[in-house]
N, C-alpha and C positions, 0 to 999 in steps of 0.2 A: 530258502528263508534262514536267516541267522537265528540261532538259539542263544537264549540268554542264560546266564549263570543262575538266575532265580527260577528258571524252568525246571531245574533239576530237583530231584527229592532226596530224601535221606539215604536212599540206596545207591545214589551216585548215578541215576539214569533219569531220562525225561519223564516227568510227572504225567500220569495218564490223562489229566485234564487238559494239559497243554496240546495234545494231539488234536482235540476238538478245536482248540484256537486255531491251530495251523489250518485245519479243514475249513474253518470259517473264512480265513483270510482268501483261501482259493476260491470259495463260493462267492465272497464279496467282489473279488477281482472279475469274475465272470459276469456277475450281475451288472457291474458297472459298464461292461462292454456292449450291453443290450440297449436298444432303444426303447426303453420303457415309457409308456405314456405317462403325462402328468397325473399325479394322484395314484400312480401305481408303484408297487414294490414287490417284494418276495418275502415269504416266511418259511421257515424251516419246519417241515411237518414230521420229519423221521430222519434219523441218522443211525446207522449201523456201523460198528467199527471192529475190526478184528486186529488185535495186537499180535504181530508175527515175530518181530525181534526187537530187543531193547535198543535204545539209543543212549549210550553211555555218555558221561561227562566230556570225554575227549572228542566227541562229534560236535563240531560248532555250526554246522549247516544241514539242512535237509531239502529235498526237492518235494513239492506237494503238486501233484497232477489231478486233473479233473477232466473226465470224459462224459459227455451226454450219451446216456443210453436210451432214453425214451423221452418223447415229447407228448404230453397229453393234452386234454382240452384247456386245463388250467394248472398243469403241473409239469415238472421236469424231474426225471430221475437221472442221477449222475454217479458214476463210479469215482471214487476218490483214492488216492494212494500217497503214502508217505515214505519216501526213500532215503536211506541214510547216505551220507557222503561217500561210502565205499560201494554204493550201487545196491546193496541188500534192501529188500523190501521190509520196512519196519512195521507198517500198518496198511490195511485197506478196508474199504467199506462202501456203503451206498448212502447217498443223501437224496431225499425228496424235498423239493422246493415247490411251494404253491404261490402262484401269481395272486397278488393281494391288492384290493382296493382299500386305500387308506382312509378315504372319507366314509365308505359304507361298512368298513370293518368286517370284510368277507372276502371270499375267493372271487376272482375275475378271470375271464378267459384270456389266454395269451393273445396278444395283438399279432397281426401279420407280420410286423417288423420284428417282433421278438422271435416268432417262429423262424423267419428267415435267417436271423443271425444265429440262432441255436442250431439250425441245419448246417449252416457253414462251419460253426464251431465243432459239431460232431463229425462232419467230413474231414475237416482239418486234422482232428485227433486221430482219426483212422488212417490218414495218409502218412503219419509219423512212423 
């Protein structure tokens, strides 16, 4: 993902809030790949982030990865990583997403199609 000049803070490195935006982009990409039923969505229930190394102004791109760790009845636990252009780990953490019924405004069970897609995504990530 490309970084923007405005993503940097007064110390000349990536602002801490931008890390969360990058993780969100990866989560959205994965959710869009799922066959979510009509009226279904996902909400973020938890995010944990460890800042490992700074991303200075000189780095213009990062790689953001996501691996499904657990698939529950209505939730997904995923590991996420932000890697600098030089290959150094900048941040890592865990996100928990809950399947959401938009009309009922509450959690919903994952569909069989979502489960199958998530299993393939998990298997594909492990094969890398």
